[in-house]
N, C-alpha and C positions, 0 to 999 in steps of 0.2 A: 554473619550479620543478616538479619531478616529485613527485606526491603519490598516495596510494592513496585512492580514494573508491568509494562504491556509488551507483549511479544507477538511477532508475526513470522511465520515461515512461508516463503514463496518459492516456487520453482516453475520450470518450463515443462509443461505436460508433453510426454512423448519424446523427450530428448534422447534417450538411449536408442530407441528405434530409429529416430531421425539420423543419428550418428551412423548406425549400421547401414542405412540406405544411401546416405549422401557422403559419408566419409568424414574423417577427422578434421580436415581443413575447413569444410563448410560448417561443421559443428562448432569449431573454435570461433568462427566469425559470428555465429548466432549467439554463443555464450558471451563473447566480447561486447556485443550490442546490448545484451541484457544487463551485464555488469555496468556498462556506461550509464544506462538509464537509472539503475539502482543508486549508483554513487551520486549522480547529479541531483536526484530527487531527495534522497535522504539527507544530503548536506544542506540543502535549502530548507527542508522542513525540520531540521534539528532532530533527526532520528539516527541512531547508531547502527551500523552493520556489525553485529556481534560476531558473526561467522559467515564465511563463504562455504557453501555446501555443494560443491560440484556444479550442477546446473541450477542451484538455488541459493538462498541466503536466509539467515536468521537476523531479524531486526529487533531492536529493543529501544524503549523510551520510558522516561519517568511519567509521561502523560499519555492518555489514551488517544485523543484526537489526532495528534501528529502522525501516529502510526497508521491510523485508518486512512488519513489523507494521503500519506505516502504510498501505501499499498494500492489504493484505488488509482492514483495517478500512474504508478508504474504499470499497473494492469492495462490502463488505457493506452499508454505509450507503446507497450509491447504488442497488444492485440490489434491496435489501429495503425501500427507502424510497419516497418520492413520485416519484422520477425515472422518466420513461417510457423512458429509455435506459439500457443496461447499460454497465458500465465494462469496459475491457480494458487490459492493461499489459504492460510488459517490464522486467526487472530484470537488471542486470549489475554486476560489480565488478572493479576492476583499477587499475593505475597509469595516470595520465594527466598531461598537462602543464597546470598552472594558469597562466593568462595574465591579467595585470592584475587579479588578485584575485577575479574572478567569472566567468571563462570557462574551460571545460575542453575540452582537445583530446586525443583518443585513442580507441583501439579500444573501450574499455569503454563510452564514451558512445554511439558508433555502434551497438554491439551492443544496448544497452538500447532504443534508438530503433527498430531493425529488428525486435526481438522484439515490441515494442508494435504495430508495423504488421502483423506476422504473426499476432498473437493475434486470436481471435474474441471477440465480446462475452461477458463473464463468464469470460474466461480471463486468467490472470496467468502469463506465461511467464518463465522464468529459466534461467540456466545451472545445470547439475547441482552445481557447486561450492558454490553458495549453499544447497544442501539442508542443509549442516552448521550453518547459522545460523537455520533456521526455528524459531519457537516451537513448543511441543508441541501447540498447538491448530491447527496447519496441516499438511495432508497434502501429500505430494510424489508426483506421478504422472509417471513417465517417459513420454516421447513419442518418436515417430520423429524422427530428425535432420531439420532443415529447411534449405533453401537460401535464403540471405539475400543481398540485393544488397550488393555490396562485400566479400563474404567468399568466398574461393576454394573452401573445402571446406564440406560440410554441417555445420551447427552442432547439437551435442547440446543438447536442451532438456528441461525439466520443467515441469509445470503445478502451480501452487501454489493450493490451495483451503482454505478453513476446514473443519475437521473437522465431520462430521455431528453436529449438536446436537439432532436430533429424538429421539435415544435417551434413556433415563432417566439420572439422575445428571449433570445439568448445573447450572451456576451462572451468575449474571449479574455481570459486572464493573460496579460502580455508577458508574464514571467514564465509560467509553467505551460501556457498554451492550451489549458483546459477550456472547453466550451461549456459554460454553465448557464442554467436558466436564470433569467433576470431576477426572479424572486429568491434565488439561492445565493446571491452575492453576499460574501462575508465582510468585505472591507472595500472602501472606495477612497480614492485620492483625486486631486485635481492636477492635471498636467500643465505644462508650460503654456499650452495654447488655451487654457481655461476649460478644456473638456474633462468630464468625469472619467476616471479610469477605474475599472472594477476588478476585484480579485477574489479568488476562491478561499483564501486564508490570510491571516495576519502575516504569516511568514513570507508570503509572496509580496504583499504590500510593502513590507520592510525591505525586501530585496530590491524592489523597484525604487524605493526612496533612496537607497544607497547608490544605485546606478545613476539616478538623477543628480545626486550630489557630486558624483564624479564626472558629470557631463556626458554620460554615455547615451 
């Protein structure tokens, strides 16, 4: 069956070397932290973990924006948190063949994987077409076309990064903890105290509403 999906491959740059230097036990802790972030973020943003790939993961969604939001949030959590390793990733979207309900065959899958391999730590590479789906708190930086194994022609790419939040007028999303520019807020709600609460995505706003209804 042919379907349209958006894919992302993410992994921890330098994991193999880190394991050799620091040992298996420390590497397992780093990997566990990474997987905890991935599970928490993808569940909230309605993105599926299609496969765990050692020190990485393959993500898939029927929509483009949730994957972009999830990858950028995971990258921020990993790179700004306790992990000694930085995240890298690749994102692509297109029609693929869905086999046996859980396996995807097609150029879009291969492209996302190759872009992830091409990316440096702290880089999220994507095809330019996905720039139309980035949330307002993500910047799109055009890059030089890259030659990728399995693709005849150089591939146009962009680098996706969270907007600079060191400038004034930023707010914190109370659900995901992302600090976002005030002009990049995607959704707002009114708290019990009458104060406006800002969110980076509708999924975070909905999660907050559910928690409020439970009295948390």
